[in-house]
Structures are given as structure tokens and as C-alpha cells.
C-alpha positions as CSV (number, residue, x, y, z in Angstrom):
1,M,13.8,58.0,14.3
2,L,12.0,54.8,15.5
3,L,12.2,53.4,12.0
4,A,16.0,53.9,11.9
5,G,16.3,52.1,15.2
6,V,14.3,49.1,13.9
7,V,16.4,48.9,10.8
8,F,19.6,49.1,12.8
9,V,18.4,46.3,15.1
10,N,17.4,44.2,12.1
11,L,20.8,44.6,10.5
12,A,22.5,43.7,13.8
13,V,20.4,40.5,14.0
14,L,21.2,39.7,10.4
15,Q,24.9,40.0,11.1
16,L,24.7,37.8,14.1
17,N,22.7,35.2,12.2
18,L,25.4,35.2,9.5
19,S,28.1,34.8,12.1
20,L,26.2,32.0,13.7
21,T,25.8,30.2,10.4
22,K,29.5,30.5,9.7
23,A,30.4,29.2,13.1
24,T,28.0,26.3,12.8
25,T,29.4,25.3,9.4
26,E,33.0,25.5,10.8
27,R,32.0,23.4,13.8
28,T,30.4,20.8,11.5
29,N,33.6,20.7,9.3
30,L,35.8,20.4,12.4
31,R,33.8,17.5,13.8
32,A,33.9,15.7,10.4
33,S,37.7,16.3,10.3
34,N,38.1,15.0,13.8
35,A,36.1,11.9,13.0
36,T,38.3,11.2,10.0
37,L,41.5,11.7,12.0
38,Q,40.2,9.4,14.8
39,S,39.5,6.7,12.3
40,Q,42.9,7.1,10.7
41,L,44.6,6.9,14.1
42,S,42.6,3.8,15.1
43,A,43.6,2.1,11.9
44,A,47.2,3.0,12.4
45,L,47.2,1.7,16.0
46,A,45.3,-1.5,15.2
47,S,48.0,-3.2,13.0
48,P,50.8,-3.2,15.5
49,R,48.4,-4.2,18.3
50,I,47.1,-7.1,16.3
51,Q,50.6,-8.2,15.4
52,A,51.6,-8.1,19.0
53,L,48.6,-10.2,20.0
54,A,49.3,-12.7,17.3
55,H,52.9,-13.1,18.4
56,K,52.0,-13.3,22.1
57,Q,49.0,-15.7,21.9
58,Y,49.9,-17.8,18.9
59,E,53.7,-17.2,18.6
60,L,53.2,-16.1,15.0
61,V,55.9,-14.0,13.3
62,E,55.9,-12.0,10.2
63,A,57.0,-14.0,7.1
64,D,60.3,-13.2,5.4
65,P,59.4,-11.5,2.1
66,S,62.3,-13.2,0.4
67,A,60.8,-16.6,1.4
68,T,57.4,-16.0,-0.2
69,G,56.4,-16.4,-3.8
70,F,53.5,-16.8,-6.2
71,I,52.0,-19.8,-7.8
72,E,50.8,-19.6,-11.4
73,L,47.4,-21.2,-11.8
74,G,46.3,-22.6,-15.2
75,R,43.6,-20.6,-16.9
């Protein structure tokens, strides 16, 4: 009877360890995903902020795409 109890407790501990491992892996993946999303958000917000600062501080404006061109350099 005592042996059956020990086996039962060991199985319960094993199941808990498996659940803990799964939860830890999921937490790690979520943290990595959050870091990626935060980086993407920062990059997306940086461009308009920089453009606004350039316009405010230096009165720069975005160039008209039809007024730009390329120069062919000799090879």
C-alpha cells in the first residue's frame, strides 16, 4: 500500500514538472514575442517623430518624388 502511494506521489510530481516546463517555455516565447512587437512599434513610431522634429527644428520637408532623379556615373 505504501509503495502504491509513493508511486502515485511521484507521478503527480512528474505531471507538475511537465506542466511547469510547458508554462516556462510558453512564458519565454511570449516574452520574445513581446520584445519583437515592442521593437516593431518603436520603429514604426520613430519615423513620424523624426520627420516632425526635422520639420519643426530645421524646417525640412519631404522631397517631391517627381522632382527627384538618378545620375548615371561612368564605370
